[in-house]
N, C-alpha and C positions, 0 to 999 in steps of 0.2 A: 683620608678622601684618595681612592684609587684613579689610575688612570682613566676606566672605563665613566667613572661618574663624572671625572673631570670633562672627558670629551661629551658627554651627554648635555651639559650645560653649554658648553662650548658648541657642541654641533648643534643645539635647540637656536643658538643666536644665528648661526649662517644659513639655518635652514630658512629660519623666517626671512632673512635679509634677501634670499635667492628667490622666493614667492612673493616679496612685493616689488624686486626690480624688474618683475615680469607683468606689472599688471596691466595688460592689455588684452583682457579677457573677453570674449563676446556679448552680445547686448551692450549696456552700461556699465558692466562688471573693472571693477578698479583694485579688486583685492579683497572685497567684502569688509567684514570687520575681524580683525585678527585677534586671538585671544591666547597665542601660543606663551604671552609674559604671565598668564594666567598660574604655570607651571614652573615658574622660577624657584630654584631652591631658597635663596634669599629671602627671610620674611618681608623685605621691603625693598621694592626697585620703580626706577624713573625709567621709561626709555622713551627718546623722542629721536626720530627721522624723517628722512622726504624721499621720494622716490620722483625722477624725472623720466619722461618717458616721450620718444620722438617717432613716431611711425611715417614713414618717409612714402605716402599714397600718392599715385597720380593717376586720373581718369584717361582713358584713351577713346576715340572716336565718339564723342558725346554729341547725341543727335536727339532733339526733340519728338516727341510722337503727338503732338497738339495740335499738328496741322501748321505750324510755321515754319517748319523748314529750316528752323536754327539749328546750327553746328557748329563744334569747337573738337580742333584736333588731339588738344590735351587738356587736363583742368589739373594744376596743382591741389591737394587737399592740405591747407595748413591744421595741424591738429595736436601740436606739442602740447603736454600738460605735465603738473605736478601733483603730487599726493602727499601731502604732509599726515604725520600721524604722532600722537602721544599716548602714553599709558602709564597710569598708577596703580601699581599692584600692592597690597597690606595683607598679611596675615592677621587676620583680625583675633581671631582667637584658635586654638588647636580643635576642631579640625578644617577652620572654614578660612577659605582665602577670596579676595574679590578685587576685581580690575576694572579701574573707570577709564574709559577710552574717550580722544576726539580723533577722528578721521573722514576722509572724503571718499566714502569706500564706492559709489558709483556716480557716474559723469559720462559727458560726451563732449567733444571739441570737435569744430569744424569751420573755416573758413575755405570758400570757393569763388570768392572776387565777385566781380562785378562786369555784365557785359558779355557772357558767356553763356553757351548753351545749358548749362546746369544751373545758371544763375533764377531764372522761373520757379524753380525747385527749392533753390536755398542760396542764400548769399554769404550767410553765416548761422551756427547755431549751436547752442550749448545746451547742457544740461550738468548743474552744480549740486551737488549734497553736502550738507554739514551732520554728521551722525554724532549724537552724545551718548556713550553705553554705558553700562554696570553690568559686569557678569561675575559671577561667586560660584564657587565649586565646594561641595562636602566630601571629604575624602574618610575613606573606610580601608582598612588594613584587609587583603584578602590574600591569603595564601602568602608567596614572597613579595607581594609588591602592594599594591593598593590603588583600589576604585575613586572615581571621583564622579560624582554627579553635579553636572553643571547646568546652567540656569542664567538668563540674562535678558534685561531689555534695553531699547535704542529710541531717543528721540531724533527723529531726523526731518531734517528741512530740506527742500528741494527748491530749485530756481532755476527755469528754462526760458531760452530765447532762439525765436527762430525770425530770420528777415529774409524776404524773397523780392524779387525784382519783378516787377509787372509791365510787359508793354504793351501800352494802350496808345490807342488812336490818337491823333492831334500830335504826335512827338513826345506823348508822356510815356516817361520811363521812371516811376516811382518806385519808391523801396517800401513796404507793408513791413513793420515791426512787431511781434508777438511777443509779449512777457508774461508768463505766468507763475505762479508759486503756491505751495500748500506746506504743510508739515503733516507726520503721521508718526503713529509708534509700533514699532515691531519687537518680537521677542524670538529667544532663540533657546535650545533646550539639547541637553548631549551627556554623552558619560567618556570617560576615558579609562584606562588601566596602563600602570607604568610599573615597572622595575628597575628603578635607579641605577642598581650596581649594573645590571647591564645594557643600560641606554636604550630599553625598552618602553615604546609608548603608543599606543593605537587610542584614536578618539575619532568620534562620530558625532557630526554635531549637525541641527535642523535650525535652518534660519527660516522664520515667517516671512510672508509678505507684507510690503507696506502699500496701505490703500489711500492713492491720492485720490479721494472721491471729490475732493474741492478744490482743484486747481482753479485759480481765478486771475484774473490780470486785464490787460489793455490789449488792443490793436491800435497801433497809429499809423495812420495815412496820411497825415497833414505833408508828406513831401511830395505828393502827388499834382501835378499841375503841368498843364499844356498849353496849346492855342487856344484851345477852353477850358479854363481852369475846373476840374472837378468839385472844388470846394467851395465855389459860387452856388453849386445847387444845394438847397437848405438840406441838413442832414446826411449830405452822400458822405462825406468824410469828415476826419478828424480824430480823436483818441475814442473809440469806443469800448464799453465792458466785454470781455470775452472770458470765457471759461470750459473747461475741458475735464477727464477724467484719467486716471491711469494707474499702474503700480509699478513697484519694484519686487518681483514674484520672490517665490520661495525658493530655497536651496539646501542642499543636504552635502556636506562633504565629511569623505574618512580621509584621514592622515596616520602615517604609520612609520616608525624609527625603530631602529635596534642596533645596539654594538654589533660588529660583525668580527672583529680582530682588535686586539689591542691598539688603542688609539684610531680606530675607524668607525664609521658610522653611515649606514643607510638609510636612506628615508624616501618618501613618496606620498604621493595625494591624489584622490579623483574627487572632481566636484562638478555637481550638475546643479543648473539651474533653471528654472523653466520660462525662458523669456519668448515662448509661445506664444505666453498669455498678452506681450505686445504685438498686437496686428494693426488695425486702422484705428488711430486716436482723433475723433473731431475734434475740432475747434470751433464750439458754439457761440455766435453773435457776431461772427463776421460780417460786413457790408460791404458791399460794392464801391470802390471810389467814385464810379463814374454814375451810378443811378441809385444809389443808397438802399438797394435792394438786399436782402440775405445774399450772403455768396457761400457756397461750400468752402471749406479749407479743412484740411486734415494732415495727420503726422503719418507718414503711411511706412511702417517699420516691418511690417510682417514677418517677426523672428520665427525661428525655430530653437529649440532647446539648446544649452550650450554645455559643454561637457569640457573639462580642462583636467590632463593628466599630465602628472610632474613626478621626475624620479631623479636620485643623484646619491651622491657620496659625498662624506665630509672626513677630515683629517685633522689629526692634533699633532701639530710639528712642535712644540715645544710647551711648556706650562704657559707661555704667552699668546701664542700663534696658531690659529689654527683658520682650516680654508675649505671650502666646498666648490663643487660643480654641479649642476643640473642641466636636465632635458625636458622641456615643455610644449606639450601639442594642447592646442584648444582649437576645437571645432566652432569652425564659424557661425554666426547665427544669421547672415543673411540667405535670403532665398531669391523671390523675383525682384526685391527691390535691397538698395544697398551695396556695400563693397566691403563686408565682415565675412573676409572669406577664412578658411584654416591658419594657423600662425603655428610656425614651428621656432623655437629659442633655446638658445642655450646660454645659460648665465654661470659666474662663479663670484665668488665672494670672499674676504679675508676677516677675521674677528682677532683684534688685538685688545688684549687685556694686561697692563702693567703691574695691576696687582686686582686683589679680588673683591674691588670695589668697581671699578670702571671698565667698562669692555666697548670699544671703538670696532664700528662693522664700516666697511667700504664692500660696494659690489657693482657690478655691470651686465648687461645682456646683449647680444644680439642676435639678431632674428629675421625670418621671413614669411612676409604677407602674402601669401600663395596668389597664383594667379586666377582670373574667373570674369564673369559676365553679368549683367544686370539688364533686364528689358523690361520696364513697368508701363502697364497701360493705364492705371488712374482707378484701381479701385476704389480707390476714397474720396479721391480729388482729380479731376482730370487733368490739372494745372501740373501735377507733377511726371505727367508720361513721358518717359524719357530712357533711352537704353546707352548703352556705355560698358568696355570693357576695362580690364586692368590686369599690368603684368605682375610678376613676381617683383616687390617690393622692399626695402629695407627698413627693419625696425630696433630701434637703439634706446637704451634706459639704463639709469644709472642711479644708485642709492647709498645713502648715507644715515647712518643713526650713531646714538650715544645712550647705553644704559649706563647707569648708578645703581648699586646696590648697597644697603645696609641692612 
């Protein structure tokens, strides 16, 4: 096996590591379902890893626009998260390879705290997904290389939580807690062309949307009490069923890599996802904790489509050690609501293989969450009306994984 082919294998590991180590894209994207392991030259492999991301976002000059006059000079947004993943690849028979995966490809995490100007919009929220996928490819020799036709499916679970602080009369400052969940199926299809001798590969993948049309759960307002306890009114408060509908939108991703000199590999990718599908998401069934009457509550995202562009270079230092560095730009998806601005990040990683069966990878990245402002007057839910600014903030991430080939 020549040096370029070795570099193709090692470089692929580094590229995958770098992509996963900057899992802070727009919308709810945390890297999607990565199928690079499907291209392993080894007949069988098991790959497991985790990425930890720490965005250091602070909101400034937060002011309510609901007539309350409430304001806060700054609100720290706690939102660290980890993304685990595991993949098992097998060459079932020539020319069919399959990859079974588990990951948490989409999500969100934020903790704004209580008794500040953002609390009536959200005290805490999260969106968590579990994705169980199977992707297979059929390889056909074409010219000097081979073409792969790729297809797969995923079963995905979602769990969403939102808590809001409501300032009522009689000194009542209760917390409303919303919990919803659902499951959905999605699919992906694409093609790839590769020439291993020069570490060349190009792939184009389409991922369908995941339709969560039956998000269901409860709203808990039992914590509301004041001088005149709201829960003394029959049916006015308690735990009520609620429902909503949303989706993880469709996406398209193009990836390219090629050997450019002995021991050197260049790579890049472009990803688009239709986050503009997530605008105002009404939560149905909510009642006022005071009167028991229906109360309009919504999750007002108002996203625009997301674009992520990444490029880098990898180098094989020895038969055991290779490294890579990349630069990524992600277009922020926030418009008049939210604080997802453009992100720039630099990532680096190393891949160490003590033998041809084991590969250990470590990586990290540092980035900038760019500055901006948000003024939301309450398109779906007037209780969300708020304005604030934010400066350039730091983004940190780290990743580790181990692959066993046999």
